[in-house]
Every structure is written in structure tokens, then in C-alpha cells.
C-alpha positions as CSV (number, residue, x, y, z in Angstrom):
1,X,-74.6,-63.7,77.1
2,X,-75.5,-60.9,74.7
3,X,-75.9,-57.6,76.7
4,X,-77.2,-55.7,73.6
5,X,-81.0,-56.1,73.8
6,X,-84.0,-54.0,72.6
7,X,-85.0,-51.4,75.1
8,X,-87.9,-49.7,73.2
9,X,-89.7,-50.1,69.8
10,X,-91.4,-47.2,68.0
11,X,-92.5,-48.4,64.6
12,X,-89.3,-49.0,62.6
13,X,-87.2,-47.3,65.2
14,X,-85.6,-49.5,67.9
15,X,-83.3,-48.3,70.8
16,X,-80.6,-50.2,72.7
17,X,-79.5,-48.8,76.1
18,X,-76.1,-48.7,77.7
19,X,-73.8,-50.1,75.0
20,X,-70.7,-49.1,73.2
21,X,-70.6,-52.0,70.8
22,X,-72.1,-50.3,67.7
23,X,-70.7,-47.7,65.2
24,X,-72.6,-45.1,63.2
25,X,-74.3,-46.4,60.0
26,X,-73.4,-50.0,61.0
27,X,-75.7,-52.8,59.8
28,X,-77.2,-54.8,62.6
29,X,-79.5,-57.8,63.1
30,X,-82.5,-57.0,65.3
31,X,-84.4,-59.6,67.3
32,X,-84.8,-63.4,67.2
33,X,-85.7,-63.2,63.5
34,X,-82.6,-61.3,62.6
35,X,-84.3,-58.3,61.0
36,X,-82.0,-56.1,59.1
37,X,-81.4,-52.6,60.7
38,X,-79.0,-49.7,60.5
39,X,-77.5,-47.5,63.3
40,X,-78.7,-43.9,62.8
41,X,-77.9,-42.3,66.2
42,X,-75.5,-43.0,69.1
43,X,-75.3,-41.3,72.5
44,X,-73.7,-42.3,75.8
45,X,-77.1,-43.5,77.0
46,X,-78.7,-45.2,73.9
47,X,-78.1,-46.4,70.4
48,X,-80.9,-45.8,67.9
49,X,-81.5,-48.2,65.0
50,X,-83.9,-48.0,62.0
51,X,-85.2,-51.4,61.0
52,X,-85.8,-52.2,57.3
53,X,-88.4,-54.8,57.9
54,X,-91.8,-55.0,59.7
55,X,-91.3,-54.8,63.5
56,X,-94.7,-56.5,64.2
57,X,-94.2,-59.0,67.0
58,X,-90.8,-57.6,68.1
59,X,-90.4,-57.3,71.9
60,X,-88.1,-55.6,74.3
61,X,-85.4,-57.8,75.6
62,X,-84.7,-59.5,72.2
63,X,-81.0,-59.4,71.1
64,X,-79.4,-57.0,68.7
65,X,-76.2,-58.2,67.0
66,X,-73.6,-55.9,65.4
67,X,-72.1,-56.9,62.0
68,X,-69.1,-54.6,62.0
69,X,-70.0,-53.3,58.4
70,X,-72.3,-50.8,56.9
71,X,-75.4,-51.6,54.9
72,X,-74.0,-52.8,51.6
73,X,-75.2,-53.8,48.1
74,X,-73.9,-57.1,46.6
75,X,-72.6,-56.3,43.1
76,X,-72.0,-59.0,40.5
77,X,-73.6,-60.8,37.6
78,X,-77.3,-61.5,38.1
79,X,-78.4,-58.0,38.9
80,X,-79.8,-57.3,35.4
81,X,-83.3,-58.9,34.9
82,X,-83.8,-59.2,38.6
83,X,-86.4,-57.6,40.8
84,X,-85.2,-56.4,44.3
85,X,-86.8,-54.8,47.3
86,X,-85.4,-51.7,48.9
87,X,-82.4,-53.5,50.5
88,X,-81.6,-55.6,47.5
89,X,-83.4,-58.8,48.4
90,X,-84.6,-60.7,45.3
91,X,-88.4,-60.7,45.4
92,X,-88.8,-63.7,43.1
93,X,-86.7,-65.9,45.4
94,X,-88.5,-64.6,48.5
95,X,-91.9,-65.3,46.9
96,X,-90.8,-68.9,46.1
97,X,-90.0,-69.4,49.8
98,X,-92.6,-67.4,51.7
99,X,-95.3,-66.6,49.2
100,X,-96.5,-63.1,48.1
101,X,-95.8,-61.4,51.4
102,X,-92.2,-61.0,52.6
103,X,-91.6,-62.9,55.8
104,X,-89.6,-61.1,58.6
105,X,-85.9,-62.0,58.6
106,X,-86.0,-63.4,55.0
107,X,-82.2,-63.9,54.6
108,X,-82.0,-64.6,50.9
109,X,-78.8,-63.9,49.0
110,X,-79.1,-60.9,46.6
111,X,-77.5,-62.9,43.8
112,X,-78.2,-66.6,43.0
113,X,-75.3,-68.5,44.5
114,X,-75.9,-71.6,42.3
115,X,-76.1,-70.0,38.9
116,X,-73.0,-70.5,36.8
117,X,-71.6,-67.9,34.5
118,X,-69.2,-68.4,31.5
119,X,-66.2,-66.4,32.7
120,X,-63.3,-65.2,30.6
121,X,-60.2,-64.0,32.6
122,X,-58.6,-60.8,31.4
123,X,-55.5,-61.0,33.6
124,X,-52.7,-63.5,34.2
125,X,-50.3,-64.3,37.1
126,X,-47.7,-61.5,37.5
127,X,-50.0,-58.7,36.2
128,X,-50.1,-55.5,38.3
129,X,-53.7,-54.3,38.8
130,X,-55.3,-51.3,40.5
131,X,-58.7,-50.6,41.9
132,X,-61.4,-50.6,39.2
133,X,-59.4,-52.6,36.7
134,X,-61.4,-55.3,34.9
135,X,-60.1,-58.8,35.7
136,X,-62.9,-61.0,34.3
137,X,-65.9,-60.8,32.0
138,X,-69.0,-62.9,31.5
139,X,-72.2,-62.5,29.4
140,X,-74.8,-61.4,31.9
141,X,-77.6,-61.1,29.3
142,X,-77.5,-61.3,25.5
143,X,-77.0,-57.5,25.4
144,X,-74.9,-56.8,28.6
145,X,-71.4,-58.0,29.2
146,X,-70.6,-58.0,32.9
147,X,-67.1,-56.8,33.7
148,X,-65.8,-57.8,37.1
149,X,-63.6,-55.1,38.5
150,X,-61.0,-55.1,41.3
151,X,-62.6,-53.4,44.4
152,X,-61.7,-49.7,44.3
153,X,-59.6,-49.9,47.5
154,X,-57.5,-52.8,46.4
155,X,-54.3,-52.9,44.2
156,X,-51.4,-55.2,43.8
157,X,-50.1,-58.2,41.8
158,X,-52.1,-61.1,40.5
159,X,-50.6,-64.3,42.0
160,X,-53.0,-66.8,40.5
161,X,-55.9,-67.1,38.1
162,X,-58.4,-69.8,37.4
163,X,-58.8,-71.1,33.8
164,X,-61.7,-69.8,31.7
165,X,-64.9,-71.7,32.4
166,X,-68.2,-71.7,34.3
167,X,-68.2,-70.3,37.9
168,X,-70.7,-69.1,40.4
169,X,-70.6,-65.6,41.9
170,X,-68.8,-66.9,45.0
171,X,-66.1,-68.9,43.3
172,X,-62.6,-67.6,43.5
173,X,-61.4,-66.8,39.9
174,X,-58.2,-64.9,40.8
175,X,-55.9,-64.0,43.8
176,X,-54.3,-60.7,44.3
177,X,-51.3,-59.9,46.6
178,X,-51.2,-56.3,47.8
179,X,-48.1,-54.3,48.7
180,X,-48.1,-55.6,52.3
181,X,-48.0,-59.1,51.1
182,X,-51.6,-59.9,52.0
183,X,-53.4,-62.2,49.6
184,X,-57.0,-61.3,48.6
185,X,-59.4,-63.6,46.8
186,X,-61.3,-62.2,43.8
187,X,-64.7,-63.7,43.1
188,X,-67.3,-62.5,40.6
189,X,-69.0,-60.2,43.1
190,X,-68.1,-57.5,45.6
191,X,-69.9,-55.5,48.3
192,X,-70.2,-51.7,48.5
193,X,-71.8,-49.4,51.1
194,X,-75.0,-48.0,49.5
195,X,-74.7,-44.5,51.1
196,X,-71.1,-44.0,49.8
197,X,-70.5,-42.9,46.2
198,X,-68.2,-45.2,44.2
199,X,-64.9,-43.5,43.3
200,X,-63.9,-42.5,39.7
201,X,-60.8,-41.0,38.1
202,X,-62.5,-37.7,37.4
203,X,-65.8,-36.1,36.4
204,X,-66.0,-35.2,32.7
205,X,-67.8,-32.2,31.1
206,X,-71.4,-32.9,30.0
207,X,-71.6,-32.7,26.3
208,X,-74.1,-35.4,25.0
209,X,-77.9,-35.5,25.4
210,X,-79.8,-38.5,26.7
211,X,-82.1,-39.0,23.6
212,X,-85.6,-40.0,24.7
213,X,-87.5,-39.8,21.4
214,X,-90.0,-37.4,23.1
215,X,-90.0,-34.1,21.2
216,X,-90.9,-31.8,24.1
217,X,-87.9,-33.2,26.0
218,X,-85.3,-33.7,23.3
219,X,-86.0,-30.4,21.5
220,X,-87.3,-28.0,24.2
221,X,-86.0,-29.3,27.5
222,X,-83.2,-31.8,26.9
223,X,-81.4,-33.8,29.6
224,X,-77.7,-34.7,29.2
225,X,-76.1,-38.0,29.8
226,X,-74.9,-37.7,33.3
227,X,-77.5,-35.1,34.0
228,X,-80.4,-34.8,36.5
229,X,-84.1,-34.0,35.9
230,X,-87.2,-33.7,38.1
231,X,-90.7,-34.6,36.9
232,X,-93.1,-32.9,39.3
233,X,-96.8,-33.3,38.9
234,X,-100.1,-33.8,40.8
235,X,-102.0,-37.0,40.9
236,X,-102.9,-38.4,37.4
237,X,-100.7,-36.0,35.4
238,X,-98.5,-38.8,34.0
239,X,-95.3,-38.9,36.1
240,X,-95.0,-42.7,36.0
241,X,-96.0,-42.9,32.3
242,X,-93.4,-40.3,31.4
243,X,-90.7,-42.3,33.2
244,X,-91.9,-45.5,31.6
245,X,-91.7,-44.0,28.2
246,X,-88.2,-42.7,28.8
247,X,-87.1,-46.0,30.3
248,X,-88.3,-47.8,27.2
249,X,-86.9,-45.5,24.5
250,X,-83.9,-43.5,25.9
251,X,-80.5,-44.4,24.5
252,X,-79.0,-45.4,27.9
253,X,-77.3,-48.9,28.0
254,X,-78.9,-49.9,31.3
255,X,-82.1,-48.8,33.1
256,X,-82.5,-48.9,36.9
257,X,-86.1,-48.3,37.8
258,X,-86.8,-47.6,41.5
259,X,-90.4,-47.8,42.5
260,X,-90.1,-46.0,45.8
261,X,-93.4,-46.0,47.8
262,X,-95.6,-46.3,44.7
263,X,-98.9,-48.1,44.6
264,X,-98.7,-51.9,44.2
265,X,-100.8,-51.9,41.0
266,X,-98.5,-49.4,39.3
267,X,-95.4,-51.6,40.2
268,X,-97.3,-54.6,38.9
269,X,-97.9,-52.8,35.6
270,X,-94.2,-51.9,35.4
271,X,-93.2,-55.6,35.9
272,X,-95.7,-56.9,33.4
273,X,-95.0,-54.3,30.8
274,X,-91.3,-54.5,31.0
275,X,-91.3,-58.3,30.7
276,X,-93.4,-58.1,27.5
277,X,-91.6,-55.2,25.8
278,X,-89.1,-55.8,23.0
279,X,-86.2,-53.4,23.2
280,X,-86.2,-51.3,19.9
281,X,-82.4,-51.0,20.1
282,X,-81.5,-54.7,20.3
283,X,-84.8,-56.5,19.3
284,X,-84.4,-58.5,22.6
285,X,-86.6,-58.2,25.7
286,X,-86.3,-54.9,27.4
287,X,-85.6,-56.7,30.7
288,X,-82.2,-57.8,29.3
289,X,-80.9,-54.3,30.2
290,X,-83.2,-53.4,33.1
291,X,-83.0,-53.6,36.9
292,X,-86.2,-53.2,38.9
293,X,-86.3,-52.1,42.6
294,X,-89.9,-52.5,43.9
295,X,-90.6,-50.9,47.2
296,X,-94.4,-50.4,47.3
297,X,-96.3,-48.1,49.6
298,X,-97.3,-51.0,52.0
299,X,-93.7,-52.1,52.5
300,X,-91.6,-51.0,55.5
301,X,-91.1,-47.3,55.5
302,X,-87.3,-47.4,56.4
303,X,-86.6,-49.7,53.4
304,X,-88.2,-47.0,51.2
305,X,-85.6,-44.6,52.4
306,X,-82.8,-47.1,51.5
307,X,-84.2,-48.0,48.1
308,X,-83.0,-44.8,46.5
309,X,-79.4,-45.4,47.6
310,X,-79.6,-49.1,46.6
311,X,-80.7,-48.1,43.1
312,X,-78.0,-45.4,42.5
313,X,-75.3,-47.8,43.9
314,X,-76.3,-50.4,41.3
315,X,-76.2,-47.7,38.6
316,X,-72.7,-46.5,39.7
317,X,-71.4,-50.1,39.5
318,X,-72.5,-50.5,35.8
319,X,-71.2,-47.0,35.1
320,X,-67.8,-48.1,36.4
321,X,-67.8,-50.8,33.7
322,X,-68.2,-48.1,31.1
323,X,-72.0,-48.2,30.6
324,X,-74.4,-45.2,30.4
325,X,-77.1,-45.8,33.0
326,X,-80.4,-44.0,33.5
327,X,-82.0,-44.1,37.0
328,X,-85.8,-43.6,37.3
329,X,-86.8,-42.8,40.8
330,X,-90.6,-42.9,41.3
331,X,-91.2,-41.0,43.5
332,X,-88.7,-39.0,45.6
333,X,-91.7,-37.5,47.4
334,X,-92.5,-40.9,48.9
335,X,-88.8,-41.2,49.9
336,X,-89.0,-37.8,51.6
337,X,-92.1,-38.8,53.4
338,X,-90.2,-41.8,54.8
339,X,-87.5,-39.4,56.0
340,X,-90.3,-37.4,57.7
341,X,-91.9,-40.3,59.4
342,X,-88.6,-41.6,60.8
343,X,-87.6,-38.1,61.8
344,X,-90.9,-37.8,63.7
345,X,-90.4,-41.0,65.5
346,X,-86.9,-39.8,66.5
347,X,-88.6,-36.7,67.9
348,X,-86.3,-34.4,65.9
349,X,-87.1,-30.7,65.5
350,X,-89.3,-30.5,62.3
351,X,-88.7,-27.9,59.6
352,X,-91.1,-26.8,56.9
353,X,-94.3,-29.0,56.7
354,X,-92.8,-31.4,59.2
355,X,-89.9,-32.5,57.0
356,X,-86.6,-32.8,58.8
357,X,-84.1,-29.9,58.5
358,X,-81.7,-32.1,56.6
359,X,-84.1,-32.8,53.7
360,X,-82.2,-30.5,51.3
361,X,-78.8,-32.2,52.1
362,X,-80.3,-35.7,51.5
363,X,-81.8,-34.6,48.2
364,X,-78.5,-33.1,47.1
365,X,-76.5,-36.2,48.1
366,X,-78.8,-38.3,45.9
367,X,-78.7,-36.1,42.8
368,X,-75.0,-35.4,43.1
369,X,-74.3,-39.0,42.4
370,X,-75.2,-38.4,38.8
371,X,-72.5,-37.4,36.4
372,X,-70.5,-38.2,33.3
373,X,-67.3,-39.9,34.5
374,X,-63.9,-41.3,33.4
375,X,-63.9,-44.5,35.4
376,X,-61.1,-46.3,37.1
377,X,-60.8,-48.7,34.2
378,X,-60.3,-45.8,31.7
379,X,-63.7,-46.0,30.2
380,X,-66.4,-43.3,29.9
381,X,-69.6,-44.0,31.8
382,X,-72.5,-42.0,33.1
383,X,-75.4,-42.1,35.6
384,X,-78.4,-39.9,34.7
385,X,-81.1,-39.5,37.4
386,X,-84.7,-38.7,36.6
387,X,-86.7,-38.3,39.8
388,X,-90.5,-38.0,39.9
389,X,-91.9,-35.6,42.5
390,X,-95.5,-35.9,43.8
391,X,-96.4,-32.5,45.4
392,X,-99.7,-32.8,47.3
393,X,-102.4,-30.9,45.5
394,X,-100.0,-30.2,42.6
395,X,-98.5,-27.4,44.8
396,X,-95.0,-26.8,43.4
397,X,-94.1,-24.5,46.3
398,X,-94.0,-27.4,48.8
399,X,-90.6,-28.3,50.2
400,X,-89.7,-31.4,48.3
401,X,-90.3,-29.8,44.9
402,X,-88.6,-26.5,45.8
403,X,-85.5,-28.3,47.2
404,X,-85.3,-30.7,44.3
405,X,-85.4,-27.6,42.0
406,X,-82.2,-26.4,43.7
407,X,-80.2,-29.5,42.8
408,X,-81.4,-30.5,39.3
409,X,-80.7,-28.8,36.1
410,X,-83.8,-30.0,34.2
411,X,-87.4,-29.4,35.4
412,X,-90.3,-31.0,33.5
413,X,-93.4,-29.6,35.1
414,X,-96.5,-31.7,34.4
415,X,-99.8,-29.9,34.0
416,X,-103.1,-31.3,35.2
417,X,-105.0,-29.4,32.4
418,X,-102.8,-30.9,29.7
419,X,-103.1,-34.4,31.1
420,X,-106.9,-34.2,31.4
421,X,-107.0,-32.9,27.8
422,X,-105.1,-36.1,26.7
423,X,-102.0,-34.0,25.7
424,X,-99.1,-36.4,26.1
425,X,-96.5,-35.7,27.4
426,X,-98.3,-33.3,29.7
427,X,-95.1,-31.1,30.2
428,X,-96.0,-27.5,30.6
429,X,-93.7,-25.5,28.3
430,X,-94.1,-22.3,30.2
431,X,-93.1,-23.7,33.6
432,X,-90.4,-26.2,32.5
433,X,-86.8,-25.4,31.8
434,X,-83.4,-27.1,31.0
435,X,-80.0,-25.7,31.8
436,X,-78.2,-28.1,29.5
437,X,-78.8,-26.3,26.2
438,X,-75.5,-24.5,26.2
439,X,-73.6,-27.7,27.1
440,X,-75.3,-29.6,24.3
441,X,-75.2,-26.9,21.6
442,X,-72.1,-28.2,19.9
443,X,-73.6,-31.7,19.8
444,X,-76.8,-30.4,18.1
445,X,-74.7,-28.4,15.6
446,X,-72.5,-31.4,14.8
447,X,-75.0,-34.4,14.9
448,X,-78.4,-32.8,13.9
449,X,-78.1,-29.5,12.1
450,X,-76.4,-26.1,12.8
451,X,-79.9,-24.5,12.6
452,X,-81.3,-26.7,15.4
453,X,-80.7,-24.3,18.3
454,X,-82.0,-21.3,16.4
455,X,-85.2,-23.2,15.3
456,X,-85.7,-24.2,19.0
457,X,-85.4,-20.6,20.0
458,X,-88.0,-19.5,17.5
459,X,-90.4,-22.3,18.6
460,X,-90.2,-21.3,22.3
461,X,-90.6,-17.6,21.3
462,X,-93.8,-18.4,19.5
463,X,-95.1,-20.4,22.5
464,X,-94.2,-17.6,24.9
465,X,-95.9,-15.0,22.7
466,X,-99.0,-17.3,22.5
467,X,-99.1,-17.4,26.3
468,X,-99.1,-13.6,26.5
469,X,-101.8,-13.2,23.8
470,X,-104.1,-15.8,25.5
471,X,-104.3,-13.5,28.5
472,X,-105.8,-10.8,26.2
473,X,-108.0,-13.3,24.4
474,X,-109.5,-14.5,27.8
475,X,-110.4,-10.9,28.6
476,X,-111.7,-9.5,25.4
477,X,-111.7,-12.3,22.8
478,X,-109.6,-13.0,19.7
479,X,-111.5,-10.9,17.3
480,X,-109.8,-7.7,18.4
481,X,-106.3,-9.0,17.7
482,X,-104.5,-7.9,14.5
483,X,-104.0,-10.6,11.9
484,X,-100.3,-11.0,12.5
485,X,-101.1,-11.9,16.1
486,X,-103.9,-14.3,15.0
487,X,-101.2,-16.0,12.9
488,X,-99.0,-16.4,15.9
489,X,-101.9,-18.1,17.7
490,X,-102.6,-20.5,14.8
491,X,-98.9,-21.4,14.4
492,X,-98.5,-21.9,18.2
493,X,-101.5,-24.2,18.1
494,X,-99.9,-26.1,15.3
495,X,-96.7,-26.4,17.5
496,X,-98.7,-27.7,20.5
497,X,-100.8,-30.2,18.6
498,X,-98.6,-31.1,15.7
499,X,-95.2,-31.1,17.4
500,X,-95.4,-31.2,21.3
501,X,-98.2,-33.7,21.5
502,X,-97.2,-37.3,20.9
503,X,-99.2,-40.5,20.5
504,X,-97.5,-43.2,22.5
505,X,-99.5,-45.9,20.7
506,X,-98.5,-44.9,17.2
507,X,-95.5,-46.8,15.8
508,X,-93.9,-43.7,14.3
509,X,-94.9,-41.2,16.9
510,X,-94.1,-43.1,20.1
511,X,-90.4,-42.5,19.5
512,X,-89.1,-39.8,17.1
513,X,-85.4,-39.6,16.1
514,X,-83.6,-36.2,16.2
515,X,-83.5,-35.7,12.4
516,X,-87.3,-36.0,12.2
517,X,-87.8,-33.7,15.1
518,X,-85.6,-31.1,13.3
519,X,-87.5,-31.5,10.0
520,X,-90.9,-31.1,11.7
521,X,-89.7,-27.8,13.3
522,X,-88.4,-26.7,9.9
523,X,-91.7,-27.3,8.2
524,X,-93.7,-25.4,10.9
525,X,-91.4,-22.4,10.9
526,X,-91.3,-22.4,7.1
527,X,-95.1,-22.1,7.0
528,X,-94.8,-19.2,9.5
529,X,-92.0,-17.5,7.5
530,X,-94.0,-17.7,4.3
531,X,-97.4,-16.7,5.8
532,X,-96.2,-13.7,7.8
533,X,-95.5,-11.5,4.7
534,X,-98.9,-12.4,3.3
535,X,-100.7,-11.4,6.5
536,X,-98.7,-8.2,6.7
537,X,-99.8,-7.4,3.1
538,X,-103.5,-7.7,4.1
539,X,-104.3,-11.4,3.4
540,X,-106.6,-12.5,6.3
541,X,-105.5,-15.4,8.4
542,X,-108.8,-17.2,7.7
543,X,-107.7,-17.4,4.0
544,X,-104.5,-19.2,5.0
545,X,-106.5,-21.5,7.3
546,X,-108.8,-22.4,4.4
547,X,-105.9,-23.7,2.4
548,X,-105.9,-26.7,4.7
549,X,-102.1,-26.3,5.4
550,X,-102.5,-26.3,9.2
551,X,-104.5,-29.5,9.1
552,X,-102.0,-31.1,6.7
553,X,-98.9,-30.3,8.8
554,X,-100.5,-31.5,12.0
555,X,-100.7,-35.0,10.4
556,X,-97.0,-35.1,9.3
557,X,-96.0,-36.8,12.5
558,X,-98.0,-39.8,11.4
559,X,-97.6,-39.6,7.7
560,X,-93.8,-39.4,7.5
561,X,-92.1,-42.7,8.7
562,X,-89.1,-42.2,10.9
563,X,-86.7,-43.6,8.2
564,X,-88.0,-41.5,5.2
565,X,-86.9,-37.9,5.9
566,X,-87.1,-37.1,2.1
567,X,-90.9,-37.1,2.4
568,X,-90.7,-33.8,4.2
569,X,-89.8,-32.1,1.0
570,X,-93.4,-32.5,-0.2
571,X,-94.6,-30.1,2.6
572,X,-92.3,-27.3,1.5
573,X,-93.6,-27.6,-2.0
574,X,-97.2,-27.7,-0.9
575,X,-96.7,-24.6,1.3
576,X,-95.2,-22.7,-1.6
577,X,-97.9,-23.7,-4.1
578,X,-100.9,-22.9,-1.8
579,X,-99.6,-19.6,-0.4
580,X,-98.5,-18.4,-3.9
581,X,-102.1,-18.6,-5.0
582,X,-103.1,-16.2,-2.1
583,X,-100.4,-13.7,-3.1
584,X,-101.9,-13.1,-6.5
């Protein structure tokens, strides 16, 4: 008879008294319905378990069964295109069984056990293999080749391989004999603890940007491949839309989108949009390189806490194959709130604003799993993490935002005023920053233009000067400013409206390649360079405005197609012609 029974239930937190059968972080089955749980605290008197499913109807006295293993993700072909919940259960399969609401104890395999994959073996009998080495491949989608790797903790000699052909994820395709003479069966899938980072050969220096096509990001506040970024903003400032746009257009090979505690209608929009979008890189559906983890705000709070780790584990798995993966976590504030709720039920001593004292270490553990790596199979891969933060009342001094700021190197602060003025992306250039510029400088010099970093410096200097001048303008008006400062205000407005503001619905402005971003900066700064001597010689700024140059240059983002950079030459000619008339 099972002596391990439920003693008490407090929301998602369950305790078992007087037992020594469990280990820390072990996955367990709770109750008659076999709800999935995880051991989070052990004392001589009681074992505490957090349950990842609804505990409604659970009663004291029901059994709790140990599994002897931690909470793991199943890794294999079939992850791409799928939609999972926070503990990697496929929502489409669950919906087919129990309808639109997840039934308690839904024990559905993460990967379809019946689907067959066309497998090509990459090893033969007698080959020596080590952990992380690729032993088989199969086309997972038209754009992603799945590379089955030897589990990181295994190595030895291949003793048998199956012929190339069609196999399910659980079919044995090879056998490996380790140094102790123990034979291990290799299938198309493996399991990995979600809270444990997957091993790599070594971490490589960050040197390449993650190109998003969004000018305010790529030019002013770039994120590197293998880098981390936070997108904080109040309600309605566009956190989710910014992440959607990056997911659609960034040059990552694979996107892992984690909807952590977001509203159900937002997740529905993601699912519908992504299924309809055509990937601009491959001209195939965007879902062919996307994994979605949907954990909405009405789902169990403990599963929300696990969803972040599930998402980053899937990302690391594809990184180990040699892919560049971008993780969108929306939103880490909801994840932190899940930590706070569980901590409160455990009666732990609260820290600032009720969050647990270990909040900073949990945030750092998550973001530290990003990086540009040399994998075990001698390929380069990366995981870039972009986490949205939802501070209550847009207060950036609250604990989640401040602690996130400590561990990310890119900070895109969304501004309510910009968002309400329909300025997309609503990233405030005075509050945001990126620490990757020095790391990426060589790439910009080599791949874009040696002048890129200098032009970016001049653009940010003009925006910074405008911010200072606007303080004076608010007090005493613009009329008292000298003309050279009025010119700064006009050019800064041109930068804001003509360069930083983008139209996500315009075919040429929704995504802007780096050469076009550089030429746009070049035109704006050329106008400033040519107009400044005129203003200093006594020509009023109003005369320069009346030439129509500012209005013309604002429209260049629409009028120059992304593949016709030569059309920018016309703007330099027009600037010279119109300003030369004023000089006479």
C-alpha cells in the first residue's frame, strides 16, 4: 500500500508528511488523476510539491507517486509547428481529446508517437561517437533539418544501425555500447531536465547582430546573436507587437515564442497570425520554423513558472544542432508573479513588493542560458532571449524591471506617450540603451559601412541635444532659440518621424535592410551638414523649411524600395540644388 498520501492542499502547493521517498526537483504524480507535480522543498517532517495542473477536486489522502526523474522536456522531431502548454503538452492533441479546456491528468505524449519521419543515418557500426554528435537527420519541416544527437552524457561505439527509411520518434535507429560495455538504444528523441542548461564545448565571443529590420533597434540599440534584451512597458505600449514583429522578421533560424501568463485573446492572435504569415526568408509559412508555448493567464500558475524553462530548453536543443534561435518571452513579469504566488503559499519571507528574495537569481538563471556557443557537434549556434516586462503603472523602478536590467545588456524602454501618438516602435531613445555596440563595431564596419558607427553617434547626439532643448522650449518657447538650435530641432524631428518611426503595414517599411538604414542616416546627416553653414551665415531656418526638403526626406522610407539603393543619390542632388539657391 502506498504510504505517500496528500496531507494538505493550498492552491497549487501540496504537502506529503513523514516520507523519505522523494528527492529535490523530482517529478511526481499527484492524486488519483496523476496530476504532474515537482518537489520544491523537503524537510524531515514534510515534502512540498508544486502541481502544474488545476488542483480543483483534489483531496487529502490521495496517493503521490515518485518517478525518480526531474521534470524533463521531450526533444525530437515534431517540436517545430507545434503548440505546447507550459509543461510541453501538445494543446492540439489535448483539444482533440478533451475539448477546449485541458482536463486534469491529460497524459498526452509531447511528440506524436505515430508520425513517421524519413530518417538518414549519419553513422555506421564501428564508429566512435561522443555526446552531442549527430547520428541521424530527418526533414522536420521544409526549412528545418532535424539533427538527432547522442545525449550529452553518452559516448562509446556504434554497434548497430538501422537502414535509412521511415521511423517514428520511439523507434530504435542505432545502438551504442559505452566503455563499460553497456548497450544503449538511440531513438529519434531524448529527454532533458528543463531547469538544467544543456552543455556545450565553449562559449564564443559575441560578434554578430540579430538583424530585426527595425531601425530603432538595428541602428540605435542593437541586440547580438546570443544576446539578451528586455522590453519593458506599461499596458498598451506595444510589448507584444514589438516581439511579434521581431519574431516575424529577425534573421534567426528558429523562433520559440513563450506566451507566459498573457491574455487568451493575445495568444489567439499570435496563433492565427503566425499560421497565416509567409516567411520573407523562405517564402514558406512562418510556422515552419516556429515553436509556440501558450500558457495563458487562466492556466495553472505553477505551469506558468515552468513555461519559461521549457521554452529555453527547446531553444538550446536546436542551438546544439547548429541553429540560431530567438526566444520571445512574453511576459517575464507574469512569470515573476507566479513565483510570488507560490512563494506566498509556501509562507516564505517576502522581499521587495512581496516577491521572493530569490527573484534576482531566478531571473539571472534564465537570461544566462542565452549565448553564442560552439556546440558539442562542432557547429556554431546561439540562443538570443528577448523578454517583455510588464511593470504595473509603467513604473520602471519596480523589482522585476530593475532586476532584469541587471542581467540583460539591451534595454528597449517602451513609452506610453509615443505609443498613444502612434509612433511605432514606441522605444524611447532617451531611456533605452545597448551594451553590444563595441562588440558589433567590426561587423558594421565590414558588412555595412565603415562610417556606420560614426553616423549612429551623430544621430544619437542630435536626439540627445533635442531632448535638452525641449526643456527650454517648454519653459519659454522656441522663438528665443538661436537659429542653429532651431535647426537641431528640425533635424531631430526628421530623425524621429522619418527614421525612427516605422509603418508595419507598408511593404517597404515593415522590414528595412541594413544598407537602406545606413543610406537613410546618410541623407539626414548630409542635409544637416549642408544646412548648418547656411544657418551660421544668417539664413533663417524657415527658409530651409520652405524648400520642402524636410517633407521630401521624411517620405524616403516609402519612396525608395528596399532593393534600389541607387535611388538615394537623387536626395543628395536635390539637397545640393535647393540649398545652393539659398546661399546666393
